[in-house]
C-alpha positions in Angstrom: -27.5 -103.2 2.4 -27.1 -99.9 0.8 -27.2 -96.8 2.9 -29.2 -93.8 1.6 -27.9 -90.4 2.7 -30.4 -88.9 5.2 -30.6 -85.5 3.5 -31.5 -87.1 0.2 -34.9 -88.1 1.5 -37.9 -85.8 1.7 -38.0 -86.2 5.4 -34.3 -85.3 5.6 -34.9 -82.2 3.5 -37.6 -81.0 5.9 -35.4 -81.7 8.9 -32.5 -79.8 7.3 -34.7 -76.8 6.5 -36.0 -76.7 10.1 -32.5 -76.7 11.5 -31.0 -74.1 9.1 -33.9 -71.6 9.2 -32.7 -69.7 12.3 -29.3 -69.4 10.7 -30.8 -68.1 7.5 -32.9 -65.6 9.3 -29.9 -64.4 11.3 -27.8 -64.2 8.2 -30.6 -62.2 6.5 -30.8 -59.9 9.5 -27.1 -59.4 9.5 -27.1 -58.6 5.8 -29.9 -56.2 6.2 -28.2 -54.6 9.1 -24.9 -54.3 7.3 -26.8 -52.9 4.3 -28.4 -50.4 6.6 -25.1 -49.5 8.1 -23.5 -49.1 4.7 -26.5 -47.1 3.5 -26.3 -44.8 6.5 -22.6 -44.6 6.1 -23.0 -43.8 2.5 -25.6 -41.2 3.2 -23.5 -39.5 5.9 -20.3 -40.1 3.9 -21.7 -38.4 0.9 -23.1 -35.6 3.0 -19.7 -35.2 4.8 -17.9 -35.1 1.5 -20.3 -32.5 0.2 -19.8 -30.4 3.2 -16.0 -30.8 3.0 -16.2 -29.6 -0.6 -18.3 -26.6 0.3 -16.1 -25.7 3.2 -13.1 -25.7 0.9 -15.0 -23.5 -1.6 -15.9 -21.2 1.3 -12.4 -20.9 2.6 -10.9 -20.3 -0.9 -13.6 -17.7 -1.8 -13.0 -15.9 1.5 -9.3 -15.8 0.9 -9.6 -14.5 -2.6 -12.1 -11.9 -1.5 -9.9 -10.7 1.4 -6.9 -10.3 -0.9 -9.0 -8.6 -3.6 -10.8 -6.3 -1.2 -7.6 -5.2 0.7 -5.6 -4.6 -2.5 -3.3 -7.5 -2.1 -4.2 -9.0 -5.5 -6.7 -11.8 -5.7 -7.0 -14.9 -7.9 -10.5 -13.9 -8.8 -12.5 -10.7 -8.9 -14.4 -9.3 -5.9 -17.6 -10.1 -7.6 -16.8 -13.7 -8.4 -15.3 -14.3 -5.0 -18.3 -12.8 -3.3 -20.8 -15.0 -5.3 -18.7 -18.1 -4.5 -18.6 -17.2 -0.8 -22.4 -16.7 -0.7 -23.2 -19.9 -2.6 -20.8 -22.1 -0.6 -21.9 -20.8 2.7 -25.6 -21.3 1.9 -24.9 -24.9 0.6 -22.9 -25.8 3.6 -25.6 -24.4 6.0 -28.4 -26.1 4.1 -26.7 -29.5 4.2 -26.0 -29.4 7.9 -29.6 -28.4 8.5 -31.0 -31.7 7.0 -32.9 -34.2 9.2 -30.0 -36.7 9.2 -27.8 -34.3 11.1 -30.6 -33.4 13.4 -30.8 -37.1 14.2 -27.1 -37.1 15.1 -27.6 -34.1 17.2 -30.5 -35.6 19.2 -29.3 -39.2 19.5 -25.5 -39.0 20.0 -23.0 -37.4 22.3 -22.1 -35.0 19.6 -25.2 -32.8 19.9 -23.3 -29.8 21.0 -20.9 -30.1 18.1 -23.8 -30.1 15.6 -25.4 -27.2 17.4 -22.1 -25.3 17.4 -21.5 -25.9 13.7 -25.1 -24.8 12.8 -24.7 -21.7 14.9 -21.4 -20.8 13.2 -23.0 -21.3 9.8 -26.1 -19.4 10.8 -24.0 -16.4 11.9 -22.1 -16.5 8.6 -25.3 -16.7 6.7 -26.8 -13.7 8.5 -23.7 -11.7 7.8 -23.5 -12.9 4.2 -27.2 -12.1 3.6 -27.0 -8.8 5.5 -24.1 -6.3 5.5 -22.0 -8.4 3.1 -24.7 -8.4 0.5 -25.1 -4.7 1.1 -21.4 -4.2 0.3 -21.7 -6.4 -2.8 -24.7 -4.3 -4.0 -22.7 -1.1 -3.3 -19.8 -2.5 -5.4 -22.2 -3.3 -8.3 -23.7 0.2 -8.1 -20.2 1.7 -8.5 -19.3 -0.5 -11.5 -19.0 1.0 -14.9 -18.2 4.6 -14.4 -18.2 6.5 -17.7 -16.4 9.6 -18.8 -16.6 9.2 -22.6 -17.0 12.2 -24.8 -18.1 15.4 -23.0 -19.5 13.4 -20.0 -16.8 13.9 -17.3 -19.1 13.3 -14.3 -18.9 10.2 -12.2 -22.0 9.2 -10.1 -20.6 8.1 -6.8 -23.7 8.7 -4.7 -23.7 5.0 -3.8 -20.7 5.7 -1.5 -22.8 8.1 0.6 -24.7 5.0 1.9 -21.6 3.7 3.7 -22.4 5.1 7.1 -25.7 3.1 7.1 -24.1 -0.1 5.9 -21.4 0.1 8.6 -24.0 0.8 11.3 -25.9 -2.3 10.2 -22.7 -4.4 10.1 -21.8 -3.4 13.7 -25.3 -4.4 14.9 -25.3 -7.7 13.1 -21.9 -8.7 14.3 -22.7 -7.9 17.9 -25.8 -10.1 17.7 -23.9 -13.0 16.1 -21.1 -12.8 18.7 -23.7 -13.0 21.4 -25.1 -16.2 19.7 -21.7 -17.8 19.4 -20.9 -17.1 23.1 -24.1 -18.9 24.2 -23.2 -22.1 22.3 -22.8 -25.2 24.7 -19.3 -26.5 24.9 -18.6 -28.9 22.0 -17.1 -32.3 22.6 -14.7 -32.2 19.7 -11.8 -29.9 20.5 -11.4 -28.6 16.9 -15.1 -27.6 16.9 -14.7 -25.7 20.2 -11.6 -24.1 18.7 -13.5 -23.1 15.6 -16.3 -21.5 17.6 -13.7 -19.5 19.6 -11.9 -18.5 16.4 -15.0 -17.3 14.7 -16.0 -15.3 17.7 -12.6 -13.7 18.0 -12.5 -13.1 14.2 -15.9 -11.3 14.3 -14.9 -9.2 17.2 -11.6 -8.3 15.4 -13.5 -7.5 12.2 -15.7 -5.3 14.2 -12.6 -3.4 15.5 -11.3 -3.1 11.9 -14.6 -1.7 10.8 -14.2 0.8 13.6 -11.0 1.9 12.0 -12.9 2.4 8.7 -15.8 4.1 10.5 -14.3 7.6 10.4 -13.7 7.2 6.6 -17.2 5.9 6.1 -18.8 8.7 8.2 -16.9 11.4 6.4 -17.7 9.9 2.9 -20.8 12.0 2.4 -18.9 15.1 3.3 -16.0 14.1 1.0 -18.4 13.8 -1.8 -19.9 17.2 -1.3 -23.0 16.5 0.7 -24.6 19.9 1.3 -21.8 21.9 -0.2 -19.7 21.4 -3.3 -16.1 20.7 -2.8 -13.0 21.1 -5.1 -10.0 18.8 -5.2 -6.9 19.6 -7.2 -4.9 16.9 -9.0 -1.3 17.9 -9.6 0.6 15.8 -12.2 4.3 15.6 -11.5 6.9 15.3 -14.3 9.9 13.4 -12.9 11.8 14.0 -16.2 12.6 17.4 -14.6 13.4 16.3 -11.1 12.3 18.2 -8.0 12.7 17.4 -4.3 9.1 16.2 -3.9 9.2 14.1 -7.1 9.0 16.2 -10.2 8.0 19.5 -11.7 4.3 20.3 -11.4 3.4 20.3 -15.1 -0.4 20.1 -15.2 -3.3 20.6 -12.8 -6.9 19.3 -13.0 -9.9 20.5 -11.0 -12.1 17.8 -9.5 -15.5 18.9 -8.1 -17.7 16.8 -5.8 -21.3 17.9 -5.4 -23.8 15.7 -3.6 -22.1 12.5 -4.8 -21.6 13.6 -8.4 -17.9 13.9 -9.2 -16.8 16.0 -12.2 -13.2 15.8 -13.5 -12.1 18.9 -15.3 -9.4 19.3 -18.0 -5.7 18.9 -17.2 -4.3 22.4 -17.8 -0.6 23.4 -18.0 0.8 25.5 -15.1 2.8 27.5 -17.6 -0.3 29.6 -18.2 -0.5 30.6 -14.5 -0.3 34.3 -13.6 3.0 35.0 -11.8 2.8 35.5 -8.1 5.1 38.0 -6.2 4.0 37.9 -2.6 4.4 35.1 0.0 1.0 33.6 0.8 1.9 32.9 4.5 4.7 33.0 7.0 5.8 29.5 6.1 6.5 30.8 2.5 8.7 33.5 3.9 10.7 30.9 5.9 10.9 28.6 2.9 12.2 31.4 0.7 15.3 31.6 2.9 16.3 28.2 1.7 14.6 27.8 -1.7 14.3 31.4 -2.9 11.1 33.4 -3.7 10.4 31.1 -6.7 9.0 28.6 -4.2 5.8 30.5 -4.1 6.1 32.4 -7.4 5.8 29.5 -9.8 3.9 26.2 -9.5 6.7 24.4 -11.3 9.1 25.3 -8.5 6.9 24.6 -5.5 8.1 21.0 -5.4 11.7 22.2 -4.4 10.3 21.7 -0.9 10.3 18.0 -0.1 7.4 18.5 2.4 4.3 17.7 0.4 2.0 19.4 2.9 3.6 22.7 2.0 3.7 21.9 -1.7 -0.1 21.3 -1.6 -0.9 24.4 0.4 1.2 26.7 -1.9 -0.3 25.1 -5.1 -3.8 25.6 -3.7 -3.0 29.2 -3.1 -1.5 29.7 -6.6 -4.5 28.0 -8.2 -7.0 30.1 -6.2 -5.1 33.2 -7.4 -6.0 32.4 -11.0 -9.0 34.0 -12.6 -12.4 32.5 -11.5 -11.0 30.3 -8.7 -10.8 32.7 -5.7 -14.1 31.6 -4.0 -13.9 27.9 -4.7 -13.8 25.6 -1.7 -10.5 23.5 -2.1 -10.8 20.6 0.3 -7.7 18.6 -0.8 -4.8 18.4 -3.1 -3.7 15.1 -4.7 -0.3 14.6 -6.5 0.3 11.8 -9.0 3.0 10.9 -11.5 3.6 8.5 -14.4 4.3 5.7 -12.1 0.8 6.0 -10.6 -0.7 6.3 -14.0 1.1 3.1 -15.1 -0.1 1.3 -12.0 -3.7 2.3 -12.8 -3.3 1.0 -16.4 -1.8 -2.2 -15.0 -5.0 -2.7 -13.1 -7.6 -1.5 -15.7 -5.9 -2.5 -19.0 -4.2 -0.6 -21.8 -5.5 2.6 -23.4 -5.1 3.8 -26.9 -4.5 7.6 -27.1 -5.9 9.8 -29.7 -2.6 9.8 -31.7 -2.7 6.0 -31.9 -0.1 5.4 -29.1 -1.1 2.5 -26.8 0.0 2.7 -23.2 -0.2 0.0 -20.6 1.0 -1.2 -17.2 4.6 -1.5 -18.5 5.2 1.3 -21.0 3.6 4.4 -19.5 6.6 5.6 -17.4 9.1 5.3 -20.1 6.9 7.0 -22.6 6.2 10.1 -20.4 9.8 10.4 -19.2 11.7 9.6 -22.4 9.9 8.6 -25.6 7.4 11.5 -25.5 10.2 14.1 -26.1 11.7 12.1 -28.9 8.4 11.6 -30.7 7.1 15.1 -30.0 10.2 17.4 -29.8 8.1 20.7 -30.0 7.1 22.1 -26.6 3.6 23.2 -27.6 2.9 19.8 -29.1 4.2 18.0 -26.0 2.1 20.2 -23.7 -1.1 19.5 -25.6 -0.3 15.8 -25.9 0.4 15.4 -22.1 -2.8 17.3 -21.2 -5.0 15.2 -23.6 -3.2 11.9 -22.6 -3.8 12.6 -18.9 -7.5 13.2 -19.5 -7.8 10.0 -21.7 -6.0 7.9 -19.2 -8.1 9.0 -16.2 -11.3 8.6 -18.4 -10.2 5.1 -19.2 -9.4 4.3 -15.5 -12.8 5.5 -14.3 -14.7 3.8 -17.1 -13.1 0.5 -16.1 -13.7 0.5 -12.4 -15.6 -2.7 -11.6 -15.4 -5.6 -9.3 -12.8 -7.3 -11.5 -10.4 -4.4 -11.5 -11.0 -3.1 -8.0 -8.4 -5.3 -6.3 -5.6 -4.2 -8.7 -6.6 -0.6 -8.3 -6.6 -0.7 -4.5 -3.2 -2.4 -4.6 -1.9 0.3 -7.0 -3.0 3.1 -4.6 -1.5 1.3 -1.6 1.9 0.7 -3.3 2.2 4.2 -5.0 1.1 6.0 -1.8 3.8 4.2 0.1 6.7 5.2 -2.2 6.1 8.8 -3.3 4.1 8.4 -6.5 0.6 9.2 -5.0 0.4 12.0 -2.4 -2.5 13.4 -0.5 -3.2 16.5 1.5 -6.6 17.2 3.1 -7.4 20.6 4.4 -9.2 19.0 7.3 -6.6 16.8 9.1 -9.3 14.6 10.5 -10.3 13.6 7.0 -6.6 12.9 6.2 -6.3 10.6 9.2 -9.6 8.8 8.4 -8.4 8.0 4.9 -4.9 6.8 6.0 -6.5 4.8 8.8 -8.0 2.4 6.3 -4.5 1.2 5.3 -5.4 1.6 1.6 -3.6 4.9 1.6 -0.2 4.8 3.2 0.7 7.4 5.8 3.7 8.2 3.6 1.2 9.8 1.2 1.5 13.0 3.3 5.0 13.4 1.9 6.6 13.9 5.3 9.5 12.1 6.8 8.9 10.3 10.1 8.3 12.6 13.0 8.8 9.8 15.5 12.2 9.9 17.3 12.2 6.1 17.6 12.1 5.6 13.8 14.6 8.2 12.4 14.6 9.2 8.7 16.9 11.5 6.8 16.2 12.9 3.4 18.3 13.5 0.2 16.4 15.7 -2.2 17.4 16.6 -5.8 16.4 19.5 -8.1 17.4 20.0 -11.8 18.0 23.7 -12.5 18.7 23.6 -16.2 15.5 23.7 -18.3 15.7 20.2 -19.7 14.4 16.6 -19.4 17.6 15.0 -18.3 16.5 13.3 -15.1 15.7 10.0 -17.0 19.5 9.8 -17.6 20.4 10.2 -13.9 21.4 7.2 -11.8 21.8 7.3 -8.0 23.0 4.9 -5.3 22.5 5.3 -1.5 24.5 3.6 1.2 24.3 3.9 5.0 27.0 2.8 7.4 26.8 2.7 11.2 29.6 4.1 13.3 30.7 1.4 15.8 32.6 3.5 18.3 30.9 6.7 19.5 34.2 7.7 21.0 35.7 7.8 17.5 33.0 9.6 15.4 33.2 9.5 11.6 32.5 13.2 11.5 36.0 13.7 13.1 37.8 11.6 10.4 39.8 12.9 7.4 37.6 11.1 4.9 33.9 10.0 4.9 34.2 8.1 1.5 37.0 6.8 -0.7 35.2 8.5 -3.6 35.9 11.9 -2.1 39.1 14.0 -1.7 37.6 16.6 0.6 37.5 16.3 4.3 34.1 16.6 6.1 33.0 20.1 7.1 31.3 20.5 10.5 27.6 21.4 10.1 26.3 20.8 13.6 24.0 23.3 15.3 24.8 25.0 18.6 21.1 24.7 19.4 21.3 20.9 19.7 22.5 19.3 22.9 25.0 16.6 22.0 24.0 14.6 25.1 20.6 14.0 23.5 22.2 12.4 20.5 22.5 8.6 19.9 24.1 6.5 17.2 26.0 8.0 14.3 25.6 7.0 10.6 27.4 8.0 7.5 25.3 8.4 4.4 27.0 8.3 1.0 24.9 9.4 -2.0 26.3 9.0 -5.6 24.9 10.6 -8.8 25.9 9.6 -12.3 25.0 11.3 -15.6 24.6 8.2 -17.9 24.4 10.2 -21.1 27.0 9.6 -23.7 28.6 12.3 -25.9 26.8 10.7 -28.9 23.4 11.1 -27.1 24.1 14.7 -26.3 24.6 15.4 -30.0 21.6 13.4 -31.2 18.9 14.2 -28.6 16.6 17.2 -29.0 17.7 20.4 -27.2 14.5 20.3 -25.3 15.9 17.1 -23.6 19.6 18.1 -23.2 19.1 21.7 -22.4 20.4 24.6 -24.4 22.7 26.4 -21.9 25.0 23.4 -21.2 23.8 20.6 -23.5 23.7 17.3 -21.6 24.9 18.9 -18.4 22.9 18.4 -15.2 22.7 21.5 -13.0 21.7 19.9 -9.7 20.9 21.4 -6.3 20.5 19.1 -3.3 18.8 19.5 0.0 19.7 17.3 3.0 17.3 17.0 5.9 18.1 15.6 9.4 16.0 13.1 11.2 13.3 14.5 13.5 15.2 15.4 16.8 18.5 14.5 15.1 21.4 16.4 13.5 23.6 16.4 10.4 27.0 16.8 12.0 29.2 17.0 8.9 29.2 17.1 5.1 31.9 16.1 2.6 31.7 17.0 -1.1 34.2 17.8 -3.8 32.2 19.7 -6.5 29.6 21.7 -4.7 29.0 24.8 -2.6 27.0 24.9 0.6 24.1 27.3 0.2 22.4 27.2 3.5 22.2 25.4 6.9 19.1 26.2 8.8 16.0 24.8 10.5 12.9 24.5 8.3 9.7 23.1 9.9 11.6 21.8 13.0 14.3 20.0 11.0 17.8 20.9 10.1 18.2 21.4 6.3 21.4 21.9 4.3 21.5 23.2 0.7 24.2 22.2 -1.8 24.7 23.6 -5.3 26.7 21.2 -7.5 29.0 22.1 -10.3 27.7 20.9 -13.7 27.5 17.1 -13.9 28.6 16.5 -17.5 27.7 13.5 -19.6 29.4 10.3 -18.2 30.5 12.1 -15.0 29.8 11.0 -11.4 29.6 13.0 -8.2 29.3 12.0 -4.6 28.3 13.6 -1.3 28.8 12.0 2.2 27.3 13.3 5.4 27.2 12.1 9.0 24.0 11.9 11.0 23.3 11.6 14.7 19.9 10.2 15.6 18.1 10.9 18.8 18.8 8.7 21.9 15.2 7.5 21.7 15.8 5.8 18.4 14.8 2.2 18.3 15.4 1.5 14.6 18.3 2.0 12.2 18.4 5.2 10.2 16.4 5.1 7.0 17.3 7.4 4.2 14.6 8.6 1.8 15.5 10.3 -1.5 13.6 11.9 -4.3 12.4 9.1 -6.5 14.9 8.8 -9.4 13.3 6.9 -12.4 15.3 5.5 -15.2 15.8 2.4 -17.4 17.1 0.5 -14.3 14.0 1.1 -12.3 13.1 3.5 -9.4 15.6 4.4 -6.7 14.1 5.9 -3.5 16.9 5.6 -0.9 18.3 3.0 1.4 15.1 1.1 2.1 16.2 0.9 5.7 19.3 -1.1 4.9 22.5 -0.4 6.9 26.1 -1.6 6.5 27.1 -2.7 10.0 30.6 -3.9 10.3 30.8 -3.5 14.1 32.2 -6.3 16.3 29.7 -9.0 17.4 29.8 -7.7 20.9 28.9 -4.2 19.9 26.4 -5.4 17.4 24.5 -7.4 20.0 24.3 -4.4 22.2 23.4 -1.6 19.8 21.9 -3.2 16.7 19.1 -5.3 18.2 16.6 -2.7 17.2 17.8 -2.8 13.6 16.5 -6.4 13.3 13.0 -4.8 13.6 13.8 -3.1 10.3 13.6 -6.4 8.5 17.3 -7.3 8.8 18.6 -3.9 8.0 21.9 -4.5 9.7 23.0 -6.7 6.9 26.2 -7.0 5.0 27.5 -4.1 2.9 26.6 -5.9 -0.3 22.9 -5.4 0.4 23.2 -1.8 1.5 21.5 -0.3 -1.4 20.1 -3.3 -3.2 16.6 -2.9 -1.8 16.3 0.7 -3.0 15.8 0.0 -6.7 12.9 -1.7 -8.2 11.4 -2.1 -11.7 9.2 0.7 -13.0 5.7 0.5 -11.6 6.7 -2.1 -8.9 8.4 0.1 -6.4 8.8 -1.5 -3.0 6.6 0.0 -0.3 9.5 0.0 2.2 11.6 2.3 0.1 10.2 5.6 1.3 9.1 4.8 4.8 11.3 2.7 7.0 8.9 3.2 9.8 5.9 2.0 7.9 4.8 -1.2 6.1 3.3 -4.4 7.2 6.5 -6.3 7.6 7.3 -5.0 11.1 3.9 -6.1 12.4 4.8 -9.8 12.1 7.0 -9.5 15.2 4.0 -9.7 17.6 4.3 -12.4 20.2 2.0 -14.9 21.8 2.2 -13.0 25.1 -0.1 -10.4 23.6 -2.7 -13.0 22.8 -2.4 -14.4 26.3 -2.9 -11.0 27.9 -5.8 -10.1 25.6 -8.5 -12.7 24.8 -9.0 -11.1 21.4 -5.3 -11.5 20.5 -5.4 -7.7 20.0 -6.2 -5.9 16.8 -2.5 -5.5 16.0 -2.0 -9.2 16.2 -4.9 -9.7 13.7 -3.4 -7.1 11.4 0.0 -8.8 11.5 -1.7 -12.0 10.3 -3.4 -10.1 7.5 -0.2 -9.1 5.8 -0.4 -9.3 2.0 -1.0 -11.8 0.6 -3.6 -13.1 3.1 -3.7 -16.9 3.7 -6.9 -17.6 5.5 -6.4 -21.3 5.5 -3.1 -20.9 7.4 -4.8 -18.5 9.9 -7.6 -21.0 10.4 -5.2 -23.9 11.0 -2.9 -21.8 13.1 
């Protein structure tokens, strides 16, 4: 008998369906549930990826904006970075506010984390839509200054709103800090860390705003609110070198009247009326060292390396000219071709009326060298420089916008730190307010350090032959520390192998040797790089007529504040003064003619105060040539002392950024390419590098980590992602 399979019959089929139905239902439910899970995972996964993308956009935009706004140089303009930050912040906040994340908040253990994230984004949104947008609008209102044709007035009234913007920012930040501090403790450690970090960051930003507050509050007054103000702009010519940087060749009057800033013509100082009487007691004291020409001629005022005195004397000379006596001069600014080149580097090239194009690489060489070859007649040069200065400044102001602001801020920061942009305000509180922002370096005052813990000595050069020879001058500076204070270098037979003469004692009886600390030997070498062929071929206006090609140099040496120059050695110079000027010892040296191809050297020993905590830094007159810009030792010191001595006495030098290095690096840091001078070159005590030494102990003692710790982490270039992850 054949057997029929049970499942092949109708009854078998019905039986099979009955038994498999629960399995099918279960399978369907599982499939649906898995589909639901995958759908939910997909929805949340897509949402998470979107938020990750927006978070990265927000961080990148914030980083670019910070670098651009603080003059560190950004990858995008302030305007583009601002728009990116606003857009990414809003997108991120909107995505996290959707119902799906509300569900997670209400039905999982991560509710506090969602609340914390939303609160953080809400606080950012409030600030972005509030004071940040106000600052963006302010930036837009300042864009596109124009000085074309006869219109030399810039409308800067927008800046007069800064006090109101800052006040609103303080209020909004305080409110958001309060909201963040009330957030329940998140479950995820990183979220809790982020809340804490944002709270700390906002509090620190508020403190930074406080540092800008004085500047913001004084802005209306700086712009002539209620009373018109005059500012003088001195244009130095380093081709004829002077202690403070160069001869004052031209001066422009800038007037601020209720936010409207008018820039006058650049006029030559050669047309000034001669002055015969000292303007003040300080002039009389200065005349003992520099002669009465220090207050008689604007071109000679910069023999004094102290820019404060240069500014005051130039103000007095300018006010003595016809029609200026009753004008309210509130400040004096000094610039040179390095500053102009930096501005063109930020705003683009400019074509002068004669067809010459200048840019961020060619301006310095043109004004210090090529100008005199292309325009050998003085009258022609004079007119050309005046017109070119006006055209360059017109171009710069016409191209101020959010795309160029970062480069311009960086240019001001760099040039104010190394002697190419100087500032004196009649009201010292205004000077401090501007320096406090960090955009203008404290070295803009043109003074050496007056802090005994950070000693600085100066070497200042002046060309006394009417010429334009300084482009052909090359200098080097080395500093060597004395290892044994019982065997001072000042008592030796030679301070340098380059010299035949023994050192001559120059110490003052007024200084108590027991208050002196370490001794350093400074060696400064000058070389006239001209060749005999150049002397014959160059215009007499360049080489000079009295001694063609010969440099007639006078040098002034200044001791550190509270310190002393104990000896000087030189072969081809006469000492012409050793006295105290403005609480510092100063020594004058008049050199024999430095002929083409010749070299001359001076060495001197310096004792720094016992309070000194850093190695001696030597600042020199900026010397500009084809090799770059030399401004001194840059804080570098040759230290050949034994390891035992070094560990005891040179620990403070490490704060100088490794200044106690080998002799091969003693002067390497002092020369840079034109227009890219290092900020450390003229102020060993300043610069952001030293701030990075802050320790974690500070953060432990201060819940905010202290404002100085934040500043140390905001050293250019700013890396916000590293800060966030740190």
